[in-house]
Backbone as a ProteinNet text record, in pm:
[ID]
protein_1_A
[PRIMARY]
MLTMSKPKKYRGITQYLVSDIDTQRADIVLIICGLISGLVDGISFVAWGSFASMQTGNTVFIALGVSGQPTYPAYLWVKSLVSVSTFMISNIFFGRFMNFLGTKRRLTYVICFMMQSIALLGASLLVQLHVVSPRPEDPRAPIAWNQVLPISLLAFQAAGQIVASRALEHDELPTLVLTTLLCDLLIDPHLFRKVNPKRNRRVACFVTLFMGVMIAGGLFKLTRMSLGLWLAFALKMAITVSWLFWKGATFKDGRDGNQRAGEHV
[TERTIARY]
-13429.8	-13240.5	-13303	-13259.4	-13289	-13164	-13241.6	-13195.7	-13163.9	-13014.7	-13030	-13043.9	-13174.9	-13215.6	-13126.5	-13107.6	-13070.3	-13241	-13180.6	-13354.3	-13362.1	-13506.2	-13544.8	-13485.7	-13468.4	-13372.2	-13247.6	-13175.8	-13085	-13089.2	-13190.4	-13226.1	-13231.2	-13319.4	-13343	-13220	-13165	-13051.7	-12950.4	-12946.5	-12858.6	-12921.9	-13001.9	-13110.5	-13094.4	-13088.6	-13093.2	-12948.2	-12815.1	-12710.4	-12719.4	-12764.1	-12711.4	-12803.5	-12886.8	-12983	-12920.3	-12969.3	-12928.9	-12989.9	-12902	-12951.5	-12955.5	-13058.6	-13064.6	-12996	-12920.4	-12784.2	-12874.8	-12991.6	-13064.4	-12986.5	-12937.2	-12913.6	-12777.9	-12663.4	-12578.6	-12493.7	-12543.6	-12462.6	-12423.4	-12483.1	-12510.5	-12432.7	-12371.2	-12293.9	-12097.4	-12120.2	-11997.5	-11926.2	-12031.5	-12000.7	-11981.7	-11981.3	-11927.2	-11797.7	-11806.3	-11617.5	-11569.7	-11637.3	-11515	-11467.9	-11554.5	-11501.8	-11430.1	-11438.9	-11306.3	-11178.6	-11180.2	-11081.2	-10960.8	-11096.8	-11012.1	-10979.5	-11007.8	-10955.9	-10791.4	-10828.6	-10712.5	-10574.2	-10594.5	-10504.6	-10467	-10555.6	-10517.3	-10382.5	-10420.6	-10341.2	-10207.6	-10240.1	-10094.1	-9995.9	-10059.7	-9970.4	-9854	-9969.5	-9875.2	-9827.4	-9863.4	-9766.1	-9633.7	-9674.6	-9585.8	-9524.3	-9583.8	-9575.2	-9546.9	-9671.4	-9716.9	-9837.8	-9938.9	-10082.4	-10127.5	-10238.4	-10320.2	-10382.9	-10468.3	-10593.1	-10561.8	-10468.6	-10461.4	-10387.9	-10315.4	-10224.3	-10222.6	-10245.4	-10189.5	-10043.9	-10095	-9959.5	-9872.1	-9872.2	-9795.8	-9690.7	-9750.3	-9724.8	-9584.1	-9679.4	-9573.2	-9482.3	-9499.2	-9338.5	-9241.4	-9284.7	-9228.4	-9129.8	-9191.4	-9119.5	-9021.9	-9039.9	-8956.1	-8832.4	-8855.4	-8810.7	-8657	-8711.2	-8603.9	-8523.8	-8556.9	-8453.7	-8383.6	-8355.4	-8373.9	-8413.3	-8581.7	-8583.1	-8729.7	-8754.4	-8674.4	-8531.4	-8450.4	-8327.3	-8374.7	-8468.7	-8451.6	-8656.4	-8657.8	-8588.1	-8543.2	-8479.8	-8383.1	-8495.4	-8521.8	-8582.1	-8726.8	-8800.9	-8942.4	-9012.2	-8991.2	-9070.5	-9085.8	-9005.5	-9056.1	-9133	-9200.2	-9282.8	-9441.8	-9409.9	-9491.4	-9532.9	-9445.7	-9409.5	-9473.8	-9477.9	-9558.4	-9671	-9782.4	-9899.9	-9963.4	-9877.9	-9938.3	-9977.1	-9843.6	-9848.7	-9947.4	-9957.3	-10060.6	-10180.9	-10237.5	-10310	-10357.2	-10262.5	-10284.7	-10342	-10218.8	-10328.3	-10404.8	-10449.3	-10555	-10667.4	-10665.6	-10810.8	-10811.4	-10739.7	-10730.8	-10800.9	-10743.5	-10783.9	-10929.5	-11032.3	-11189	-11242	-11143.8	-11239.6	-11308.9	-11171	-11213.3	-11284.5	-11245.7	-11367.2	-11480.9	-11541	-11660.6	-11697.3	-11655.5	-11721.7	-11771	-11637.5	-11704.3	-11836.4	-11796.8	-11908.3	-12072.9	-12024.2	-12143.7	-12175.9	-12155	-12108.5	-12242.1	-12373	-12478.9	-12563.6	-12451.1	-12530.9	-12480.4	-12577.7	-12561.9	-12391.6	-12440.5	-12275.7	-12141.7	-12108.1	-12046.1	-12017.4	-12071.7	-12031.4	-12048.6	-12108.1	-12064.5	-11900.2	-11860	-11751.1	-11631.7	-11677.8	-11567.1	-11518.1	-11655.1	-11669.3	-11585.1	-11580.1	-11537.3	-11397.5	-11352.3	-11211.1	-11125.5	-11232.1	-11118.8	-11154.9	-11257.5	-11241.6	-11134.6	-11144.3	-10980.9	-10884.9	-10852	-10705.7	-10724.3	-10831.7	-10793.3	-10827.2	-10862.5	-10788.3	-10665.6	-10622.2	-10451.6	-10392.3	-10416.2	-10383.4	-10371.8	-10475.3	-10546.4	-10394.3	-10408.9	-10361.4	-10210.8	-10111.1	-9989.2	-9959.9	-10041.9	-10024.4	-10018.6	-10171.8	-10207.8	-10089.5	-10069.2	-9970.7	-9789.7	-9825.3	-9664.7	-9543.9	-9669.6	-9521.7	-9466.7	-9543.2	-9559.2	-9539.3	-9490.2	-9502.7	-9617	-9693.7	-9773.3	-9781	-9603.3	-9559.8	-9525.5	-9570.9	-9505.5	-9430	-9363.1	-9211.1	-9109.5	-9013.2	-8933.9	-8822.9	-8895.4	-8859.7	-8668	-8599	-8463.5	-8392.1	-8482.9	-8455.2	-8469.3	-8426.6	-8369.9	-8535.5	-8585.2	-8741.5	-8774.5	-8879.2	-8872	-8982.3	-8913.5	-8961.4	-9060.9	-9040.7	-9212	-9312.5	-9354.1	-9434.3	-9523.2	-9429.6	-9512.6	-9606.5	-9664.6	-9712.1	-9876.2	-9859.8	-10011	-10050.4	-9968.7	-9928.4	-9996.6	-9962.6	-10039.2	-10157	-10183.4	-10308.3	-10430.9	-10377.1	-10497.1	-10477.8	-10384.1	-10412.5	-10531.4	-10476.6	-10579.7	-10739	-10756.1	-10907.8	-10935.7	-10848.1	-10874.3	-10932.6	-10863.4	-10902.5	-11041.9	-11045.9	-11192.6	-11302.6	-11257.4	-11396.8	-11440.8	-11320.1	-11322.7	-11340.7	-11338.5	-11407.6	-11567.2	-11569	-11750.7	-11844.6	-11777.7	-11784.3	-11883.5	-11750.4	-11820.1	-11925.3	-11912.6	-11978.4	-12146.9	-12127.5	-12289.6	-12298.7	-12217.9	-12253.5	-12276.2	-12233.6	-12184.1	-12036.4	-12051	-11894.5	-11866.1	-11978.3	-11924.7	-11896.7	-11916.1	-11812.1	-11728.1	-11609.5	-11516.5	-11436	-11466	-11502.8	-11341	-11207.9	-11112	-11039.7	-11035.6	-11007.2	-11131.5	-11075.7	-11129.3	-11111.5	-10970.2	-10997.3	-11095.2	-11140.4	-11190.3	-11352.4	-11365.5	-11493.2	-11551.9	-11440.2	-11486.4	-11539.7	-11427.4	-11402.9	-11566.5	-11573.5	-11676.9	-11854.8	-11816.7	-11909.3	-11940.4	-11864	-11840.3	-11824.6	-11794.5	-11890.9	-11993.1	-12078.8	-12201.6	-12319.4	-12376.6	-12436.1	-12567.1	-12593	-12746.5	-12685.3	-12576.5	-12473.3	-12602.8	-12654.5	-12791.8	-12941.6	-12955.3	-13045.7	-13140.4	-13240.2	-13291.7	-13309.1	-13295.9	-13343.5	-13183.7	-13070.2	-13035.2	-12925.9	-12909.1	-12838.3	-12750.8	-12656.9	-12533.6	-12482.1	-12544.6	-12463.8	-12483.7	-12565	-12528.4	-12503.7	-12463.6	-12408	-12186	-12169.7	-12055.9	-12022.8	-12055.6	-12071.5	-12055.2	-12148.7	-12119.3	-12036.8	-11990.1	-11863.8	-11686.8	-11705	-11641.7	-11620.7	-11745.1	-11765.1	-11707.7	-11713.6	-11733.7	-11583.7	-11505	-11356.6	-11270	-11348.6	-11275.7	-11331.8	-11419.2	-11440.3	-11281	-11314.5	-11223.9	-11090.8	-11032.2	-10867.7	-10914.3	-10997.3	-10986.4	-11026.1	-11110.7	-11107.3	-10958.9	-10932.1	-10826.5	-10701.4	-10644.1	-10532.2	-10630.9	-10702.2	-10777.7	-10750.2	-10777.6	-10781.2	-10610.9	-10527.9	-10398	-10304.2	-10385.1	-10292	-10396.1	-10478.7	-10570.5	-10521	-10498.6	-10507.2	-10369.8	-10425.3	-10317.9	-10380.5	-10282.5	-10300	-10410.9	-10403.6	-10446.5	-10600.4	-10639.3	-10774.1	-10831.6	-10809.8	-10884.8	-10862.1	-10797.8	-10779.7	-10869.6	-10907.8	-11044.5	-11200.9	-11171.3	-11255.8	-11297.2	-11214.8	-11200.4	-11319.2	-11231.1	-11245	-11414.5	-11411.7	-11575	-11674.2	-11631	-11718.1	-11734.7	-11635.5	-11599.3	-11678.4	-11695	-11788.1	-11854	-11949.2	-12096.8	-12161.4	-12049.9	-12107.3	-12113.1	-11995.1	-12023.1	-12137.4	-12194.2	-12306.3	-12417	-12403.6	-12548.6	-12561.9	-12519	-12532.4	-12592.4	-12588.8	-12636.8	-12832	-12845.8	-13021.8	-13043.2	-12981.9	-12969.6	-13089.1	-13207.5	-13292.9	-13299.5	-13366.1	-13361.4	-13350.4	-13288.4	-13357.9	-13457.4	-13605.3	-13722.3	-13680	-13704.7	-13728.6	-13814.7	-13825.3	-13945.7	-14043	-14030.1	-14152.6	-14212.8	-14175.1	-14194.3	-14175.4	-14057.3	-13972.4	-13865.8	-13815.9	-13729.6	-13611.5	-13529.8	-13381.2	-13352.8	-13443.2	-13461.9	-13506	-13627.4	-13728.3	-13652.3	-13603.3	-13453.1	-13386	-13321.4	-13202.7	-13273	-13420.7	-13432.2	-13409.8	-13392.2	-13427.7	-13297.5	-13180.9	-13047.2	-12953.3	-13040.1	-13015.9	-13049.4
-1104.4	-1143.6	-1076.5	-992.6	-998.3	-1094.5	-1141.4	-1173.3	-1150.3	-1147.8	-1092.1	-1200.2	-1149.3	-1269.6	-1232.4	-1334.5	-1259.8	-1149.1	-1131.1	-1042.2	-1128.6	-1208.1	-1224.9	-1273.8	-1208.4	-1121.1	-1180.7	-1195.2	-1297.2	-1393.7	-1433.5	-1592.7	-1674.9	-1571.5	-1666.5	-1668	-1588.7	-1598.9	-1720.2	-1716.7	-1818	-1983.8	-1963	-2049.7	-2119.5	-2052.1	-2088.9	-2146.7	-2078.1	-2084.2	-2215.7	-2305.4	-2370	-2515.6	-2432.7	-2600.8	-2690.9	-2799.1	-2869.7	-2875.7	-2893.9	-2894.6	-3081.3	-3006.1	-3114	-3138.4	-3282.9	-3386.1	-3422.8	-3456.9	-3545.7	-3457.2	-3311.2	-3252.5	-3220.6	-3198.8	-3188.9	-3263.7	-3382.6	-3424	-3268.7	-3231.1	-3132	-2995.2	-3019.8	-2958.8	-2976.5	-3069.5	-3199.8	-3180.9	-3225.5	-3275.7	-3068.7	-3024.9	-2879.9	-2881.3	-2957	-2966	-3057.5	-3149.2	-3160	-3162.9	-3037.7	-2955.1	-2815.2	-2778.1	-2672.3	-2873.4	-2925.7	-3018.5	-3078.2	-3035.8	-3061.9	-2918.9	-2788.8	-2655.4	-2632.4	-2680.6	-2675.2	-2796.7	-2888.1	-2975.2	-2988	-2924.2	-2863.1	-2746.9	-2653.7	-2557.6	-2594	-2671.9	-2691.1	-2769.9	-2879.5	-2978	-2930.5	-2858.8	-2737.9	-2654.5	-2596	-2482	-2458.7	-2631.4	-2636.9	-2806.6	-2844	-2990.3	-3066	-3026.8	-3122.5	-3080	-3179.2	-3203.6	-3144.2	-3068.5	-2982.5	-3076.9	-3171.3	-3271	-3393.7	-3452.4	-3604.3	-3633.4	-3697.4	-3670.7	-3849.5	-3918	-4076.1	-4038.1	-3905.7	-3850.1	-3809.7	-3753.6	-3644.6	-3772.7	-3898.5	-4030.1	-4073.3	-4079.4	-4162.8	-4092.1	-3901.5	-3857.9	-3869.7	-3871.8	-3848.2	-3995.5	-4102.3	-4244	-4238.7	-4156.5	-4176.6	-4036.4	-3976	-3896.5	-3946.9	-4058.4	-4124	-4239.1	-4267.8	-4303.6	-4163.2	-4112	-3977.3	-3913.5	-3997.4	-3956	-3885.8	-3775.1	-3758.8	-3632	-3641.9	-3593.1	-3460.1	-3366.6	-3234	-3203.4	-3094.4	-3060.6	-3155.8	-3104.7	-3158.3	-3094.1	-3252.7	-3168.2	-3158.9	-3199	-3196.6	-3260.9	-3336.2	-3440.7	-3394.9	-3304.1	-3201.1	-3108.2	-3083	-3011	-3116.8	-3202	-3309.4	-3376.5	-3381.4	-3436.9	-3318.7	-3122.9	-3044.8	-3080.2	-3118.5	-3088.1	-3216.1	-3394.1	-3429.6	-3432.5	-3405.3	-3374.3	-3276	-3179.1	-3012.4	-3095.4	-3170.6	-3227.8	-3353.7	-3415.9	-3531.7	-3413.1	-3332	-3258.6	-3190.5	-3153.9	-3076.5	-3199.3	-3288.3	-3358.4	-3392.3	-3410.3	-3414.2	-3266.8	-3211.1	-3066.1	-3081.8	-3062.5	-3056.7	-3134.5	-3286.5	-3432.2	-3326.5	-3278.5	-3337.9	-3140.6	-3039.8	-2952.1	-2919.4	-3004.4	-3047.6	-3137.5	-3249.3	-3331.4	-3268.3	-3139.2	-3005.4	-2982.9	-2915.3	-2812.9	-2884.1	-2955.9	-3108	-3091.2	-3192.8	-3263.6	-3237	-3215.5	-3146.2	-3036.6	-2950.4	-2797.2	-2687.9	-2596.6	-2488.7	-2428.4	-2445.9	-2304.7	-2358.2	-2533	-2597.7	-2593.4	-2587.6	-2599.8	-2431.2	-2356.1	-2225.1	-2168.7	-2216.5	-2170.1	-2251.8	-2401	-2514.7	-2466.2	-2449.2	-2388.9	-2234.3	-2173.1	-2033.6	-2025.5	-2086.7	-2119.6	-2175.4	-2299.7	-2308.9	-2242.1	-2127.2	-2001.7	-1920.8	-1918.2	-1775.7	-1837.6	-2003.3	-2048.6	-2054.7	-2066.5	-2040	-1883.4	-1788.8	-1633	-1623.4	-1665.5	-1671.7	-1738.6	-1863.7	-1891.9	-1798.9	-1749.8	-1658.1	-1513.3	-1482.9	-1360	-1360.2	-1462.3	-1527.7	-1516.4	-1587.4	-1538.2	-1448.8	-1380.7	-1271.7	-1134.2	-1162.8	-1049.7	-1077.3	-1161.5	-1220.8	-1252.3	-1271.3	-1321.8	-1499.6	-1539.9	-1695.9	-1625.7	-1679.8	-1643.3	-1724.7	-1642.1	-1684.8	-1801.6	-1810.6	-1879	-2037	-2125.7	-2265.6	-2312.1	-2354	-2355.6	-2447.3	-2414.8	-2429.5	-2619.2	-2689.4	-2775.9	-2823.9	-2771.7	-2796.3	-2646.9	-2571.3	-2438.4	-2490.1	-2414.5	-2431.8	-2463.5	-2530.2	-2486	-2386.2	-2300.2	-2170.7	-2263.3	-2230.3	-2211.2	-2174.1	-2093.3	-1980	-2038.9	-2141.3	-2240.8	-2329.2	-2382	-2472.8	-2360.9	-2258.7	-2145.4	-2174.7	-2183.9	-2198.4	-2333.2	-2380	-2541.1	-2619.5	-2569.3	-2586.3	-2502.6	-2405.6	-2365	-2431.2	-2486.5	-2554.5	-2715.2	-2762.6	-2893.1	-2868.4	-2774.5	-2782.7	-2763.8	-2673.7	-2681.4	-2797.8	-2873.2	-3006.3	-3059.1	-3085.9	-3192.8	-3123.6	-3014.4	-3000.6	-3067.8	-3024.6	-3123	-3295.6	-3338.1	-3455.3	-3528.7	-3454.2	-3380.6	-3418.1	-3319.2	-3305.4	-3392.2	-3461.8	-3534.7	-3695.6	-3666.7	-3760.7	-3702.8	-3599.1	-3623.5	-3568.4	-3540.8	-3487.5	-3665.1	-3756.5	-3951.1	-3909.8	-3875.3	-3882.4	-3972.4	-4075.4	-4130.3	-4172	-4191.6	-4232	-4090.7	-3961.5	-3820.1	-3797.6	-3899.3	-3838.4	-3699.6	-3667.9	-3530.3	-3501.6	-3605.6	-3565.4	-3684	-3812.8	-3915.2	-3981.3	-4023.9	-4093.7	-4263.4	-4300.4	-4449.5	-4506.1	-4462.1	-4520.8	-4527.7	-4446.7	-4379.1	-4429	-4467.4	-4519.8	-4704.2	-4729	-4919.8	-4864	-4788.1	-4874.7	-4807.7	-4744.8	-4698.4	-4817.5	-4902.9	-4991.2	-5144.1	-5125.3	-5274.6	-5333.5	-5144.3	-5102.5	-5249.8	-5329	-5454	-5370.9	-5269.6	-5205.6	-5071.8	-5118.4	-5016.2	-4966.5	-5052.4	-5019.6	-5048.1	-4941.8	-4992.8	-4845.7	-4804.3	-4712.2	-4615.1	-4611.4	-4560.9	-4622.3	-4513.5	-4554.9	-4384.2	-4356.5	-4249.1	-4237.4	-4303.2	-4307.4	-4358	-4441.1	-4386.3	-4219.8	-4211.3	-4088.9	-3964.9	-4001	-3855.5	-3911.1	-4016.3	-4079.5	-4021.6	-4032	-4037.4	-3811.7	-3787.1	-3676.9	-3612.1	-3647.4	-3615.6	-3650.9	-3739.2	-3811.6	-3672.3	-3624.3	-3518	-3426.9	-3381	-3221.2	-3224.3	-3335.1	-3332.5	-3318.3	-3383.2	-3388	-3268.3	-3188.3	-3073.3	-3009.6	-2956.4	-2898.7	-2862.9	-3002.5	-2959.1	-2915	-2955.2	-2901	-2766.7	-2732.6	-2568.8	-2470.9	-2565.5	-2500.2	-2457.8	-2606.6	-2630.7	-2478.6	-2498	-2390.6	-2239.1	-2216.2	-2091.2	-2037.9	-2159.2	-2147.6	-2067.9	-2161.7	-2184.5	-2013.3	-2005.1	-1859.1	-1712	-1760.8	-1611	-1651.6	-1609.9	-1634.2	-1716.5	-1822.1	-1925.7	-1830.6	-1745.4	-1693.1	-1661.8	-1685	-1639.2	-1823	-1957	-2088.1	-2085.5	-2015	-2009.5	-1872.4	-1802.4	-1722.2	-1768.3	-1835.5	-1930.5	-2003.9	-2078.4	-2221.6	-2139.4	-2002.7	-1918.5	-1870.3	-1834.7	-1786.8	-1900.5	-1990.4	-2148.1	-2182.5	-2172.6	-2231.7	-2104.9	-1983.2	-1894.5	-1897.4	-1927.3	-1945.1	-2062.9	-2220.8	-2265.1	-2274.4	-2141.6	-2106.8	-2023.2	-1960.4	-1825.6	-1938.9	-1993.9	-2129.7	-2194.1	-2235.4	-2289.7	-2225.3	-2078.2	-1985.4	-2048.2	-2087.8	-2067	-2187.6	-2306.7	-2437	-2492.6	-2561.1	-2633.1	-2677.2	-2654.5	-2759.8	-2908.7	-2923.2	-3066.1	-3087	-3233.1	-3237.7	-3389.2	-3429.7	-3513.8	-3581.8	-3692.2	-3805.8	-3739.7	-3682.2	-3655	-3516.8	-3465.5	-3328.1	-3206.5	-3155.8	-3113.6	-3048.9	-2921.1	-2897.8	-2864.6	-2879.4	-2872.2	-2702.9	-2636.1	-2505.5	-2503.8	-2612.1	-2589.9	-2678	-2786.1	-2843.4	-2778.1	-2706.4	-2653.2	-2474	-2455.9	-2384.4	-2470	-2592.9	-2650.9	-2617.9	-2604.5	-2573.5	-2486.2	-2320.5	-2219.1	-2125.7
26933.7	26851.6	26721.9	26637.7	26471	26419.4	26313.2	26262.6	26046.7	26017.5	25863.7	25795.2	25674.9	25557.1	25453.7	25325.6	25197.8	25214	25084.3	24992.8	24904.9	24884.5	24836.2	24642	24594.7	24435.6	24469.7	24562.9	24587.4	24569.2	24728.1	24695.1	24617	24526.1	24357.8	24262.5	24262.6	24168.5	24196.8	24365	24458.1	24382.2	24358.5	24385.3	24236.5	24194.7	24029.5	23974	24040.6	23984.8	24039.4	24141.4	24252.1	24163.8	24111.5	24132	23967.6	23980.3	23885.4	23751.1	23605.5	23463.7	23405.5	23343.1	23277.8	23171.9	23190.2	23072.8	23008	22981.8	22850.8	22738.3	22672.2	22587.1	22602.3	22694.9	22679.7	22627.7	22537.6	22458.8	22278.2	22271	22207	22224.4	22358.4	22411.4	22421	22410.8	22390.4	22222.3	22212.7	21983.8	21974.4	22025.1	22006	22039.6	22125.3	22195.4	22120.9	22027.9	21935.4	21841.8	21836.7	21681.3	21768.9	21857.6	21900	21959.9	21978.2	22056.2	21878.7	21774.6	21650.3	21607.1	21609.3	21601.8	21691.5	21789.5	21887.9	21854.9	21832.1	21794.9	21696.7	21533.8	21447.7	21437.3	21511.6	21560.9	21594.7	21727	21764.8	21733.6	21618.4	21590.7	21461.1	21397	21271.4	21374.9	21379	21454.3	21582.8	21636.7	21767.6	21739.8	21677.3	21669.1	21740.6	21814.5	21941.7	21978.7	22008.2	22017.6	22154.7	22177.5	22325.4	22357.8	22303	22348.9	22317.2	22243.3	22165.8	22219.7	22339.3	22453.2	22402.1	22347.9	22258.4	22202.8	22098.8	21997.5	22049.3	22165.6	22231.4	22357.9	22383.7	22480.5	22337.2	22168.9	22097.7	22100.3	22118.3	22071.9	22224.9	22320.7	22410.5	22423.9	22396.8	22397.9	22253.3	22187.3	22048.9	22064.4	22182.6	22237.8	22313.1	22417.5	22466	22371.4	22270.7	22142.3	22064.4	22117.1	22045.4	21899.8	21870.5	21768.4	21779.2	21700.8	21569.9	21560.7	21476.2	21529.6	21535.3	21451.5	21459.8	21463.3	21558.5	21650	21740.6	21804.3	21931.9	22039.3	22115.5	22243.4	22189.4	22141.2	22056.3	22141.3	22245.2	22335.7	22451.3	22495.6	22634.2	22634.7	22513.8	22468.6	22489.7	22471	22470.9	22591.7	22688.6	22805.9	22907	22845.8	22913.2	22867.1	22797.9	22708.2	22815	22829.2	22896.2	23021.9	23104.7	23206.5	23313.5	23191.5	23223	23219.9	23104.1	23097.7	23248	23289.2	23398.7	23520.2	23567.4	23684.6	23675	23523.9	23503.9	23470.1	23493.4	23494	23679.6	23740.9	23888.8	23943.4	23904	23922.4	23923.2	23814	23747.1	23809.9	23818.3	23880.9	24019.2	24054.1	24232.5	24258	24165.2	24182.8	24120.4	23949.2	24022.7	24118.1	24176.7	24238.3	24395.4	24449.1	24511.8	24497.6	24422.1	24316.3	24349.6	24285.7	24264.8	24135.7	24086.2	23916.7	23838.6	23940.6	23813.4	23843.9	23860.8	23970.2	23810.8	23855.8	23687.8	23720	23851.8	23869.3	23841.4	23881.5	23803.4	23711.9	23581.8	23442.7	23399.4	23489.5	23440	23444.5	23583.3	23653.1	23576	23555.9	23441.1	23348.5	23267.3	23168.4	23148.7	23198.7	23208	23214	23270.6	23340.1	23151.5	23086.6	22975.7	22898.9	22914.4	22817.3	22823.9	22953.4	22984.1	22917	22961.6	22878.4	22705.3	22678.1	22549.2	22467.7	22570.5	22609.3	22561.6	22688.3	22699.4	22576	22537	22435.7	22303.7	22333	22154.1	22157.2	22307.9	22285.9	22276.1	22359.3	22322.9	22202.4	22101.1	21969	21875.3	21904	21877.8	21891.6	22053.8	22044.6	22022.7	21934.8	21854.8	22054.9	22165.3	22236.9	22217.7	22115.5	22057.2	21924.3	21818.7	21659.7	21624.5	21578.1	21449.9	21356.4	21313.1	21239.7	21273.1	21165.6	21195	21264.1	21312.1	21325.4	21277.7	21265.9	21145.7	21218.9	21144.6	21216.3	21252.1	21178.3	21219.9	21267	21352.2	21473.2	21557.1	21708.4	21807.2	21810.9	21975.2	22031.6	22102	22023.9	22164.8	22254.9	22385.2	22482.6	22514	22478.2	22523.4	22443.8	22379.2	22294.9	22452	22523.3	22624	22706.3	22716.4	22774.9	22697	22512.5	22527.4	22495.8	22518.9	22478.1	22582.1	22722.1	22890.1	22854.2	22811.9	22852.7	22793.1	22638.6	22536.9	22581.5	22708	22731.9	22854	22935.9	23049	23011.7	22865.9	22859.7	22838.8	22738.8	22723.3	22800.5	22950.3	23034.5	23073.9	23100.4	23158.7	23052.2	22925.9	22821	22867.5	22885.4	22905.5	23086.8	23116	23277.6	23276.2	23177.3	23160.7	23092.7	22999.6	22967.9	23060.7	23125.9	23196.7	23357.1	23402.9	23453.6	23431	23277.1	23243	23166	23203.6	23216.3	23042.1	22968.7	22817.9	22772	22836.3	22836.4	22677.2	22539.9	22422.3	22312.1	22430.2	22393.3	22470.3	22437	22518.9	22476.3	22355.6	22267.3	22260.6	22290.9	22243.8	22190.6	22219	22121.4	22047.4	21911.4	21795	21804.5	21893.7	21879.2	21958	22082.4	22155.1	22089.3	22096.8	21983.4	21866.4	21758.9	21698.1	21681.5	21781	21818.7	21878.9	21978.7	22036.7	21919.9	21798	21717.4	21652.1	21633.7	21528.6	21586.3	21758.8	21773.4	21831.1	21835.5	21853.7	21771.1	21902	21766.8	21734	21781.6	21733.4	21588.8	21552.2	21475.6	21346.7	21280.3	21190.6	21185.2	21371.3	21397.2	21423.7	21305.4	21286.6	21369.9	21544.1	21615.2	21707.2	21730.8	21844.5	21821.6	21943.6	22013	22038.3	22082.3	22123.4	21972	21862	21778.2	21707.6	21709	21611.4	21710.2	21880.7	21856.9	21849.3	21842.7	21818.9	21671.7	21581.6	21429.3	21456.8	21504.7	21481.6	21512.9	21681.7	21742	21612.1	21594.5	21480.4	21343.3	21310	21190.8	21258.9	21356	21438.8	21426.2	21519.4	21567.6	21397.3	21302.5	21161.1	21149.5	21108.5	21076.3	21094.5	21245.8	21316.4	21304	21255.3	21204.6	21089.5	20989.2	20868.3	20864.8	20968.4	20929.2	21001	21092.1	21164	21066.7	20977	20879.9	20735.7	20709.5	20643.5	20686.6	20794.6	20874.6	20864.4	20905.7	20914.6	20789	20694.8	20565.6	20459.9	20464	20471.3	20507.5	20662.7	20678.8	20840.3	20962.7	21092.1	21187.8	21269.4	21357	21472.3	21505.1	21603.1	21564.9	21417.1	21435	21458.7	21471.8	21501.3	21618	21683.9	21841	21885.8	21818	21866.1	21849.4	21746.3	21690.3	21799.8	21891.7	21976.9	22059.2	22159.3	22244.1	22231.2	22116.4	22075.2	22111.3	22047.3	22093.5	22202.7	22275	22415.2	22531.4	22449.2	22522.2	22555.6	22443.7	22393	22457.8	22469	22565.6	22710.8	22783.8	22932.8	22893.3	22825.9	22856	22857.2	22727.9	22677	22873.5	22968.6	23092.5	23201.3	23204.3	23245.2	23248.2	23104.3	23038.6	22967.3	23032.4	23019.2	23166	23019	23104.4	23263.2	23343.6	23517.3	23501.1	23591.4	23607.1	23623.2	23659.4	23657.9	23727.2	23861.3	23956	23917.5	23963.5	24012.2	24133.5	24183.9	24269.7	24210.5	24089.2	24005.6	24055.2	24146.6	24145	24070.9	24021.4	23895.9	24005.3	23958.9	23991.7	24074.9	24040.1	24085.3	24241.6	24259.9	24386.9	24487.1	24439.7	24486.5	24575.6	24498.8	24563.6	24619.6	24642.1	24743.6	24884.7	24856.4	25041.8	25096	25049.9	25061	25101.9	25007.5	24999.5	25112.8
[MASK]
+++++++++++++++++++++++++++++++++++++++++++++++++++++++++++++++++++++++++++++++++++++++++++++++++++++++++++++++++++++++++++++++++++++++++++++++++++++++++++++++++++++++++++++++++++++++++++++++++++++++++++++++++++++++++++++++++++++++++++++++++++++++++++++++++++++++++

């Protein structure tokens, strides 16, 4: 019986894509994701009065909405509820999806970060094409319900970031929130030790997220809202491409991730 085998070149590409990556330097990616979170939340809050990443703030807005606060604009809490709900559903999706594909495989991160990039692209286009107003919301004007579209897309990609930080085993870099990060930083018994990689990562993530918000505010003031979103998209797309060239994992038996993946292709 004749059997069809995959061409050698095809097997090589497949083997490379399903190979495991080296997570040792993945903290660099997550620190850049902190910058993206700052950009996204800075734009989302100034323009639409809601957060896309920082769900603590959105939860406060929802809780205030129960008591009828703030008075203007009415139903502000609905946008926050959409953001939180999308974020929760997206966490479930990315968590299950990454476990299905393999939490250390190159292909997993290419696909997941590509989806996040597409979400940022969609939000950028909605603003660029004036489907959603590029101007900040008037606090006393009725809510523009089409704003939930970019908010949902931005919350979706934010969930992908934090799930990736867990899968990459860098729990000290959630990329979205600073409360836990600052607490862990300041209670670190080795805070002032000369060599302390986790401290350095936390400080870097804090700085990049802070810078992201500053850049978003500056771009919003000097240009248009969409420019900040395009910058976030460009950064996320650069990360997506970087996974294709990321160093493969090396195992204790001396084989790299590419060699081990070949056993299953």
